[in-house]
C-alpha positions in Angstrom: 4.9 21.1 41.9 2.4 21.2 39.1 3.5 21.1 35.5 1.2 22.4 32.8 1.5 21.1 29.3 -0.2 22.9 26.5 -1.1 20.9 23.4 -1.7 23.1 20.4 -3.8 21.9 17.5 -5.1 18.8 19.4 -8.7 19.4 18.4 -7.9 19.5 14.7 -5.9 16.3 15.1 -8.9 14.6 16.8 -11.1 15.8 13.9 -8.7 14.4 11.4 -8.6 11.0 13.2 -12.4 11.0 13.4 -12.8 11.8 9.7 -10.3 9.0 8.8 -12.1 6.6 11.1 -15.5 7.4 9.6 -14.1 6.9 6.1 -12.7 3.5 7.0 -16.0 2.5 8.6 -18.0 3.5 5.4 -15.5 1.6 3.3 -15.9 -1.6 5.4 -19.7 -1.2 5.3 -19.7 -0.8 1.5 -17.5 -3.9 1.2 -19.9 -5.9 3.4 -22.9 -4.6 1.5 -21.4 -5.7 -1.8 -20.5 -9.1 -0.4 -24.1 -9.4 0.9 -25.4 -8.3 -2.5 -23.4 -11.0 -4.3 -24.8 -13.6 -1.8 -28.3 -12.4 -2.4 -27.8 -12.5 -6.2 -26.7 -16.1 -5.9 -29.6 -17.1 -3.7 -32.3 -15.3 -5.8 -34.4 -17.7 -7.9 -33.8 -17.4 -11.6 -36.2 -17.6 -14.5 -35.6 -14.7 -16.7 -32.7 -13.2 -14.6 -34.7 -10.0 -13.9 -34.8 -10.5 -10.1 -31.1 -11.3 -9.9 -30.2 -8.3 -12.0 -32.4 -6.1 -9.8 -30.0 -6.1 -6.8 -28.0 -2.9 -6.2 -26.1 -1.2 -3.5 -26.9 2.4 -2.8 -24.5 4.5 -0.7 -26.2 6.5 2.1 -25.4 8.9 4.9 -25.7 6.1 7.5 -24.3 3.3 5.4 -25.2 1.6 2.2 -28.6 0.1 1.5 -29.2 -3.0 -0.7 -32.3 -2.8 -2.8 -34.1 -4.8 -5.4 -36.8 -2.8 -7.3 -38.2 -5.8 -9.2 -41.9 -6.0 -8.5 -42.0 -9.8 -7.9 -39.0 -10.0 -5.5 -41.5 -10.1 -2.6 -43.3 -13.1 -4.1 -39.9 -14.9 -4.6 -39.0 -14.1 -1.0 -42.3 -15.5 0.2 -41.4 -18.9 -1.3 -43.2 -18.7 -4.6 -40.3 -20.5 -6.3 -39.0 -23.9 -5.5 -35.5 -22.7 -6.2 -35.2 -20.8 -2.9 -36.6 -21.2 0.6 -39.0 -18.5 1.8 -37.5 -15.5 3.5 -34.2 -16.1 1.7 -33.5 -12.3 1.9 -33.9 -12.2 5.7 -31.8 -15.4 6.1 -29.1 -13.9 4.0 -29.2 -10.6 5.8 -28.9 -12.3 9.2 -25.6 -13.9 8.1 -24.1 -10.4 8.0 -25.2 -9.3 11.5 -28.3 -8.0 13.0 -29.9 -5.8 10.3 -31.0 -2.3 11.2 -34.1 -1.0 9.5 -36.4 -2.5 7.0 -35.2 -5.8 5.3 -38.0 -6.1 2.8 -40.0 -3.1 1.7 -42.3 -3.4 -1.3 -42.2 -0.5 -3.6 -45.7 0.4 -4.8 -46.0 1.9 -8.3 
């Protein structure tokens, strides 16, 4: 004997669960990005404070991005300061997992 069971509204329930799960994932990514940003701020060499103040987290469709638009951040990351080892940005990013996408991108004016 075969018994058939009909589940009404199951697709809408799956969509609700997926939406809640995506929201939770985005929240966790944002928390991690803000933690990483704080770590980057503490590791950024300081003279005037401009480079440290330049860090920000920007929410995005595929997760947040951490950016620093200060022109000389590339030089600091290349070791032009005795206060931080070269590639301090990459070293910090790797602590938070395998980065996806560009780690350091220089914004040309």
